[in-house]
Each structure stands twice: as C-alpha cells, then as structure tokens.
DSSP file (Angstrom, degrees, kcal/mol; ACC not computed):
  #  RESIDUE AA STRUCTURE BP1 BP2  ACC     N-H-->O    O-->H-N    N-H-->O    O-->H-N    TCO  KAPPA ALPHA  PHI   PSI    X-CA   Y-CA   Z-CA
    1    1 A M              0   0    0      0, 0.0    26,-0.1     0, 0.0    27,-0.1   0.000 360.0 360.0 360.0 136.1    0.0   -0.1    0.1
    2    2 A I        -     0   0    0     24,-0.2    26,-0.2     2,-0.1    25,-0.1   0.871 360.0-175.1 -90.7 -36.4    1.4    3.4   -1.0
    3    3 A N        +     0   0    0     24,-2.6    25,-0.2     1,-0.2    24,-0.1   0.861  26.2 154.1  45.0  46.6   -0.6    5.6    1.5
    4    4 A F        -     0   0    0     23,-0.4    25,-2.5    44,-0.0    -1,-0.2  -0.875  47.3-114.1-102.5 133.1    0.8    8.7   -0.1
    5    5 A P  E     -a   29   0A   0      0, 0.0    45,-0.6     0, 0.0     2,-0.3  -0.491  36.0-179.8 -72.8 136.5   -1.3   12.0    0.2
    6    6 A V  E     -ab  30  50A   0     23,-2.3    25,-1.8    -2,-0.2     2,-0.5  -0.988  15.3-151.1-135.6 130.4   -2.7   13.3   -3.1
    7    7 A L  E     -ab  31  51A   0     43,-1.8    45,-2.9    -2,-0.3     2,-0.6  -0.920   6.3-158.3-108.3 119.1   -4.9   16.4   -3.5
    8    8 A I  E     -ab  32  52A   0     23,-3.0    25,-3.3    -2,-0.5     2,-0.6  -0.885   8.2-173.2 -97.0 123.1   -7.4   16.6   -6.4
    9    9 A V  E     +ab  33  53A   0     43,-2.1    45,-0.7    -2,-0.6     2,-0.3  -0.925  29.8 125.6-119.5 108.0   -8.4   20.1   -7.4
   10   10 A D        -     0   0    0     23,-2.6    25,-0.1    -2,-0.6     6,-0.1  -0.937  53.8-140.9-165.3 136.4  -11.1   20.2   -9.9
   11   11 A D  S    S+     0   0    0     -2,-0.3    23,-0.1    43,-0.1     3,-0.1   0.507  83.3  88.9 -78.7  -7.3  -14.7   21.9  -10.0
   12   12 A N     >  -     0   0    0      1,-0.1     4,-2.4     2,-0.0     3,-0.4  -0.825  62.4-162.4-100.0 109.1  -16.2   18.8  -11.7
   13   13 A P  H  > S+     0   0    0      0, 0.0     4,-2.1     0, 0.0     5,-0.2   0.786  90.7  57.0 -67.5 -20.0  -17.5   16.3   -9.1
   14   14 A I  H  > S+     0   0    0      2,-0.2     4,-2.6     1,-0.2     5,-0.2   0.919 108.8  44.1 -67.9 -45.8  -17.6   13.6  -11.7
   15   15 A I  H  > S+     0   0    0     -3,-0.4     4,-2.9     2,-0.2     5,-0.3   0.925 113.6  51.7 -60.6 -45.7  -13.9   14.0  -12.4
   16   16 A Q  H  X S+     0   0    0     -4,-2.4     4,-1.9     1,-0.2    -2,-0.2   0.884 111.2  47.8 -62.9 -36.5  -13.1   14.3   -8.7
   17   17 A K  H  X S+     0   0    0     -4,-2.1     4,-2.9    -5,-0.2     5,-0.2   0.948 113.1  47.5 -71.2 -43.9  -15.0   11.0   -8.0
   18   18 A M  H  X S+     0   0    0     -4,-2.6     4,-2.5     1,-0.2    -2,-0.2   0.956 117.5  41.8 -60.9 -47.9  -13.3    9.1  -10.9
   19   19 A M  H  X S+     0   0    0     -4,-2.9     4,-2.8     2,-0.2     5,-0.3   0.889 113.2  53.2 -61.6 -38.4   -9.8   10.3   -9.9
   20   20 A N  H  X S+     0   0    0     -4,-1.9     4,-2.5    -5,-0.3     5,-0.2   0.943 112.6  45.9 -71.2 -43.7  -10.6    9.7   -6.1
   21   21 A I  H  X S+     0   0    0     -4,-2.9     4,-2.4     1,-0.2     5,-0.2   0.974 115.8  45.1 -62.8 -52.2  -11.7    6.0   -7.0
   22   22 A S  H  X S+     0   0    0     -4,-2.5     4,-1.1    -5,-0.2    -2,-0.2   0.901 116.9  42.5 -58.5 -44.7   -8.7    5.3   -9.2
   23   23 A L  H  <>S+     0   0    0     -4,-2.8     5,-2.4     2,-0.2     4,-0.3   0.894 113.0  52.6 -72.8 -37.0   -6.1    6.8   -6.9
   24   24 A S  H ><5S+     0   0    0     -4,-2.5     3,-1.3    -5,-0.3    -2,-0.2   0.908 108.1  52.0 -59.9 -42.1   -7.7    5.2   -3.8
   25   25 A K  H 3<5S+     0   0    0     -4,-2.4    -1,-0.2     1,-0.3    -2,-0.2   0.784 106.6  55.2 -60.0 -32.1   -7.6    1.7   -5.5
   26   26 A A  T 3<5S-     0   0    0     -4,-1.1    -1,-0.3    -5,-0.2   -24,-0.2   0.438 126.9-102.8 -83.2  -4.2   -3.9    2.4   -6.2
   27   27 A G  T < 5S+     0   0    0     -3,-1.3   -24,-2.6     1,-0.3   -23,-0.4   0.519  73.1 139.0  98.5   8.0   -3.3    2.9   -2.6
   28   28 A Y      < -     0   0    0     -5,-2.4     2,-0.7   -25,-0.2    -1,-0.3  -0.563  57.3-120.4 -85.2 150.9   -3.1    6.7   -2.4
   29   29 A E  E     -a    5   0A   0    -25,-2.5   -23,-2.3    -2,-0.2     2,-0.3  -0.797  40.6-162.1 -86.4 114.2   -4.6    8.8    0.3
   30   30 A V  E     +a    6   0A   0     -2,-0.7     2,-0.3   -25,-0.2   -23,-0.2  -0.746  21.7 171.0-110.0 141.9   -7.0   11.2   -1.7
   31   31 A S  E     -a    7   0A   0    -25,-1.8   -23,-3.0    -2,-0.3     2,-0.4  -0.969  16.8-160.2-137.7 150.8   -8.5   14.4   -0.6
   32   32 A S  E     +a    8   0A   0     -2,-0.3     2,-0.3   -25,-0.2   -23,-0.2  -0.994  13.6 174.4-136.9 139.2  -10.4   16.6   -3.1
   33   33 A V  E     -a    9   0A   0    -25,-3.3   -23,-2.6    -2,-0.4     3,-0.1  -0.868  28.9-132.4-128.0 169.0  -11.5   20.2   -3.4
   34   34 A E  S    S+     0   0    0     -2,-0.3     2,-0.3   -25,-0.2   -25,-0.1   0.552  77.9  22.2 -99.0  -7.6  -13.2   22.3   -6.1
   35   35 A N  S  > S-     0   0    0    -25,-0.1     4,-2.1     1,-0.1     3,-0.2  -0.969  77.2-101.5-152.0 171.9  -11.1   25.4   -6.3
   36   36 A G  H  > S+     0   0    0     -2,-0.3     4,-2.3     1,-0.2     5,-0.1   0.848 114.0  56.5 -61.0 -35.7   -7.8   27.0   -5.6
   37   37 A R  H  > S+     0   0    0      1,-0.2     4,-1.4     2,-0.2    -1,-0.2   0.885 110.6  44.3 -62.7 -37.7   -8.8   28.8   -2.4
   38   38 A D  H  > S+     0   0    0     -3,-0.2     4,-2.5     2,-0.2    -1,-0.2   0.837 108.5  58.0 -79.2 -32.0   -9.9   25.6   -0.8
   39   39 A A  H  X S+     0   0    0     -4,-2.1     4,-2.5     1,-0.2     5,-0.2   0.945 105.2  51.2 -62.7 -46.0   -6.8   23.8   -2.0
   40   40 A L  H  X S+     0   0    0     -4,-2.3     4,-1.4     2,-0.2    -1,-0.2   0.905 108.4  51.6 -55.1 -40.1   -4.7   26.4   -0.2
   41   41 A R  H  X S+     0   0    0     -4,-1.4     4,-1.6     1,-0.2    -1,-0.2   0.924 109.7  50.4 -63.1 -43.9   -6.8   25.7    3.0
   42   42 A K  H  X S+     0   0    0     -4,-2.5     4,-2.7     1,-0.3    -2,-0.2   0.886 106.8  54.4 -60.9 -40.8   -6.0   21.9    2.5
   43   43 A F  H  < S+     0   0    0     -4,-2.5    -1,-0.3     1,-0.2    -2,-0.2   0.833 105.7  52.8 -65.1 -31.4   -2.4   22.6    2.2
   44   44 A D  H  < S+     0   0    0     -4,-1.4    -1,-0.2    -5,-0.2    -2,-0.2   0.844 112.0  45.2 -72.6 -32.3   -2.5   24.4    5.5
   45   45 A E  H  < S-     0   0    0     -4,-1.6     2,-0.3     1,-0.3    -2,-0.2   0.911 132.5  -0.8 -72.6 -44.3   -4.2   21.4    7.2
   46   46 A K  S  < S-     0   0    0     -4,-2.7    -1,-0.3    -5,-0.1     2,-0.2  -0.986  74.2-112.8-150.6 135.7   -1.8   18.8    5.7
   47   47 A F        -     0   0    0     -2,-0.3    -4,-0.1    -3,-0.1    -3,-0.1  -0.500  28.2-169.8 -64.4 131.0    1.0   18.9    3.3
   48   48 A H        -     0   0    0     -2,-0.2   -41,-0.1     1,-0.1   -42,-0.1  -0.898   7.1-172.0-117.1 101.3    0.1   17.1    0.0
   49   49 A P  S    S+     0   0    0      0, 0.0     2,-0.4     0, 0.0   -43,-0.1   0.692  75.8  50.1 -71.9 -14.5    3.3   16.7   -2.0
   50   50 A N  E     +b    6   0A   0    -45,-0.6   -43,-1.8     2,-0.0     2,-0.3  -0.965  67.3 159.3-119.8 133.9    1.2   15.5   -5.0
   51   51 A F  E     -b    7   0A   0     -2,-0.4     2,-0.3   -45,-0.2   -43,-0.2  -0.990  25.2-144.6-148.1 157.6   -1.9   17.3   -6.5
   52   52 A T  E     +b    8   0A   0    -45,-2.9   -43,-2.1    -2,-0.3     2,-0.3  -0.909  23.7 167.6-115.3 152.0   -4.0   17.4   -9.7
   53   53 A N  E     -b    9   0A   0     -2,-0.3     2,-0.4   -45,-0.2   -43,-0.2  -0.974  27.6-143.8-157.3 155.5   -5.6   20.4  -11.1
   54   54 A H        -     0   0    0    -45,-0.7     3,-0.2    -2,-0.3   -43,-0.1  -0.988   7.1-163.6-123.2 133.4   -7.2   21.6  -14.3
   55   55 A F        +     0   0    0     -2,-0.4   -45,-0.0     1,-0.2    -1,-0.0  -0.082  52.9 118.0-111.4  33.4   -6.6   25.2  -15.2
   56   56 A N        +     0   0    0      2,-0.0     2,-0.3     0, 0.0    -1,-0.2   0.230  64.3  62.5 -90.4  14.6   -9.4   25.4  -17.8
   57   57 A K        -     0   0    0     -3,-0.2     2,-0.1     3,-0.1    -3,-0.0  -0.977  63.9-146.2-139.7 157.3  -11.4   28.1  -15.9
   58   58 A G        +     0   0    0     -2,-0.3     2,-1.0     1,-0.0    -2,-0.0  -0.303  62.6  58.5-106.4-169.2  -11.0   31.7  -14.8
   59   59 A G  S    S+     0   0    0     -2,-0.1    -1,-0.0     2,-0.1    -2,-0.0  -0.743  87.1  58.4  97.2-100.1  -12.3   33.6  -11.8
   60   60 A E              0   0    0     -2,-1.0   -24,-0.1     1,-0.1    -3,-0.1  -0.288 360.0 360.0 -70.9 150.5  -11.1   32.0   -8.4
   61   61 A P              0   0    0      0, 0.0    -1,-0.1     0, 0.0    -2,-0.1   0.436 360.0 360.0 -74.0 360.0   -7.4   31.6   -7.6
C-alpha cells in the first residue's frame, strides 16, 4: 500500500469521483476540493506533495 497523500483540485464532481476511485484503489490517500482557495486551505491542514488540477477556468485563484 502506497498511503501517499494526493490532493485533487477540480470543480467537476464527476472528475473528482473518478480520480478519487482510481487513486484510492492504487493505494493513495486522496483528498479533493473544487477550487484553488480550498486547495490552499487543505495545504494548511496537511501537506500534499502531489496534486492534480485543471486550469481550464477563470475566476477564483
């Protein structure tokens, strides 16, 4: 088991769920948020050395 933290940052709940399922099955400890602001809060709570993000929207940081 990997048990390595990964943070998913995506505003699409379907993408979040698919990535969460795949990464969890691979043994990663997965957290997910829907925007950059929430991602920064998550980083304050716990360091996530790996994260995924899609940059296809404007607006929030």
